[in-house]
N, C-alpha and C positions, 0 to 999 in steps of 0.2 A: 188264545181263543178270541174271536170276535162275534159280536152279536149285532142285531139291528139297532140296539140302543148305544152301541159304542164299544170300546175295548175292554175286555175283562181277562183277567188271569184265570187259571184253571181253578184256583181256590175260590175266587169270587163266583165262578160259575156253580161250584159246590154250594156255596152259601145260598144262592138263589134257588137251586134245586131242592135243598133241605129245609127252605123257609127259615133260615136264621135271620134275625133282624139286628142289624148294626147301623143305625141311621146316622146321617150327618146332622148334628144338633146345632142350630143357629139360635144365638142369643142376641136379640135387638129389641129395645123398647119400642122402636118404630115398626116392628115387623108387620103390624096390622094397621099402622097409621096411613092416612091418605096424604102423604108428603113426599118429597123427592127421595129422602132417605129410605122411607118405607118402600117406595116403588123400586128403588135400586136393589134392596136386600131380597125383595120378593122375586125379581127378575133373576137373580143369582139362584135362589132356591128352585125356581122352575127349571133353570138350565141343568142344574145338578139332577133333578128329578127326570128330565128327558134323557139323561145319561144312564138311567137305570137304578139310581141310588135313592133310597127313602130319605126324606128330609123331615125333621121335626122342628118347627119354629116356635120359640119361647121369647116372652117379652121381658123377663127378669131372671135374676139368679135364684131368688127366693132364699131359703136357708141354705148356705154354702155347703155345709157338711153334707146334708141331704141330697143336694144337687150333684155334688161331686161324685156321689155314688153311681151317677148315670154313666160315668166313664167306663164301666164294665160292659155297657150294652151299646156304646157309640163307636163309630169309626172315625169320628173327627168332630172337633168343636170349631165353630166360628163365632167369635165374640165381637160385637160392634162396639166401637168407642168413637162417638161423634164430637165434632167440634163444639156443639152446643153444651157438651158436658164440661167444657174447659172455658174458664175466663183466664186467657193468657196474660192478663195483667194482674191476676190474682194468684200467687204461688200456692196458697192454701187450698184453693179451688182445684187447681191442678193435681195436687196431692191427694185430695179426697177421691178424685176419678181414678187415679192410678192405683191407689190402695185397693179399690174394689176389684180391679183386675188382678192385682198382685195376690189378694187374698184367694181369689178364685183359683188361680194357678197353683198356689200352695196346696190347696185342698185336693185339686186333681192329681198333682204330681205325688201326693202321699200315697195314692192308690194306683197310679198308672204312670209310669215314667215315659212311655213311648207314644201315647196316643197323640195325634197331630192336633195342635191348637193353633188357629190363625186369629189375628186381629184384623178387624175390617174398619176402615175409617178413611178420611181425607189425608191427603199427602202431608199437610202442614202439621196434622196430629201426630204423624209418625215420628216427627223430629222431637217430640217431647217424651218419647217412651224410652226409660232408662235401660241400661245394659242388662240389669238382673232380670227384667221382664223379657227383653228381647231373646235372651239365652234359652227361654223356656218355649219359645214359639217356633213353629215351622215356617212362619212368614207373616208379612204384613200385606194385606190385600188393600191396594190404593183404590178407593171408591171412584168408579167411573173413569179410571185411567186405562181399562181395557174391556173388551166384550165380556158379558156374563158367560158366554159359552166357553171362552178361552180359560177364564178363571175357574169355571166349574171343572174342566178337565184336569187342570193343575190340582185342584183340591181332591178330586177323585184319584189322581195318581198317588198322592201321598196317603190317602185313606186305604187304597188298595195295598200299598207297600206295608202299612201297619197290619192289615188283616192277614196278609200272607205270612207275617212273622208270628201269628198268634199260636197255631196248632203245633204241638211237639211232633217229632218224625212219625211215630206209629200211628197217632191219631189222624194225621194227614194222610198217611197211607191207607188207613181203614176207610176214611172218607172217600178217597179215591176209588177204592174197591167197591164200596157200597153204591156209589153213584155211577159206576161203569156197567151196571145192569148185567153182571156175570151170572149165568146160572150156577146153582149150587149142587154139585154132584158128591159132596163129602159130608162128613158128619158135622153138626147135629142133623137128625133125620127129618127135622121139619122143613128142610130145603129153603132156607131163607124165609120161613114163615108161610109158605104156600100150603103146607099140610094142614095148617090151622084154619084155612078158608073153606074146608069141606064140611064143617059142622056149625050149627048156630053158636054153640059155646065156644068153639075155635075162633069164629068171627069176633066175639066179644073179646077173647084174649088178644087176638090180633089188633083190634081197635084200641084196647086199653094200652098196650106197650108201644104200639106204632110200628110202621114198616122199617124205619132206619134201624132200630134196635135189633130187629129179627134178621134183617139182611146182614147186619154187622156181627151176628152171632156165628162166628166160624171156628174152624179148628186149625191145628198146627200144619194143615196140609196145603194152606193157600200160599202159593209161592210169592205172590206180590207182597206178603207182609213180613217175609223173612222166616227165619227159624230160630226157635228157643233153643234147640238142641246144639246147633253149631254157631249161634250168635252171628247171623248174617242178615243183610237187608235192613229193612226198617227196624227190626228188633235191635240189631247191633247199633244202628244210628241212635235209637231211643235210650240204650244203656249208656252210650257215650254221652248223651245230652244229660241223663239222670245223674251220671258221675259228676258232671260239670256243676250241676245245681247243689248237689250235696257235698261237693268239695272232697271227693275221694279219688284215688287212683283208677280203681276198677269197680264196676257195679254190674250185677248180674240179676235178671228177673227169674223168679220161680213163680209157680201157679199153685202151690200147695200151702200158701199162708206162712205165718210166723213159726209154727211149730216144725215144719219141715226145713225152714231157713236155719233155725237154731241146730237141727240135726246136722245139717250141711256143714255148718260152722264147727 
């Protein structure tokens, strides 16, 4: 799917429709500075924003553990590492700068193995990045070596690939169904929440739970979501995925809770 703001996969389009927030987070101490480095990183942030992605600019890591928790709500990290942080004649100075980046990566990877992380800096800086750090990166962005627009599209491509991988099969199919604006002619009888709009208290109920929840409140008759009875479609895909996660040969979903599961066994 393509929009006026650039290319988007169907999943990214769902994110926009449902108002999910997965910003690109930029960490650069010069983000608000009036120097050439600050100007460059802001140009990149603006180019990313023009492609339709939200950008959050920060000037420091702060508390690493707390900051790394942001990995659950981000689509990508861009971490600046400037030549000014290095005294190339002082090995200890180089080690201090690299230790900060390494510690950041360790904290992020504890919680999220897949989120894209880019380093942003001058070309000569990249020569001092050791392999253990490079292995955890999706790339090194060479400052001023290409146009902000080109770099932005490269970053967004990696962010989109990451976001595409997040939702398990059934949830992905459910979002597809809810965002497709299909009329509901099956149970439950509230018809995607429309029935609640006919009274004041129903309006309160609808606003409290939100339209997405009510549109996604469907029964086993929705063909697009597969079947629990014969284990087909997204239901089957999700059972295979869950079996992989739990390390078992076969896994089957039931809707009656643990008591019924025990009786089945």
